[in-house]
C-alpha angles and dihedrals in degrees: 000000000000122000129200139198128200115194131173129171132193133179110233116194096235140081118271090246089062095049103036096070091059094059097034094063117054090206085070093053090081088073097055115005110121089218099053093087099045093092118021091193094050116141115234132187129180119206138176123013122011088239143342125035110002095027110130140184128191127193140186122183146143125311093284097046093042118180141274148110140269125199129179107234099176132018121184105183116254088349119063141004122189120198134192102216112189121182114202094176147066078016137341118267140150114214119180108213132193139190118198126189116205122180113233132173095269097041130287131340107220114197118192113195131179124183131187149151125249105226134144110358089350089065092050089047090050091058089071103017126065110216092204094053094043099043100028094070088053090052090048092052090044095052089047091050089047088054091050091047092053092047092049090050094049093052 
C-alpha cells in the first residue's frame, strides 16, 4: 500500500493567536479555503461544536467538489489543529490533516499537512496523478488567502 504526504508552509506576518481562530472554526473557512469557490451551489452543513475539538463540516457538491466531512479532533490553542478529513465522493478516502502554528521572527509559520493511503480506486488514481502536485497548489492558494484574510482583519 502506498502512502502520501502533502505539506506546504507559509510565513504569515501575524501572531499565532490572530491566525489560529480562522482555522479552528469551519465557519471562517469560507473566507480563505481554496475549495469554497469550486462549486457555488455546494451544500454545506456545520455540526458539533462552534469551534475547536468536536467542530464539524460536511459538504456535497459537483464532480469537482465531491463530498465529505471534516471534524476537528484536537485543538491546542495557537499551536496545533488536527482534522479528520473524510472524502465520500468522488472516491472514499480518509486523510488526516494538521495545521501547525510556529512563531518566527517575521510572524507565524503556518504548516498545512495532509497524509493518506492510496488504496482501491485511489491507488489507481495515484498511478497517473501526483497528490502533491494536485493538492499542493490548493494548499498554497489557501495559505495565501489565509494571510490576506488575517491582513484584512487587522486593518
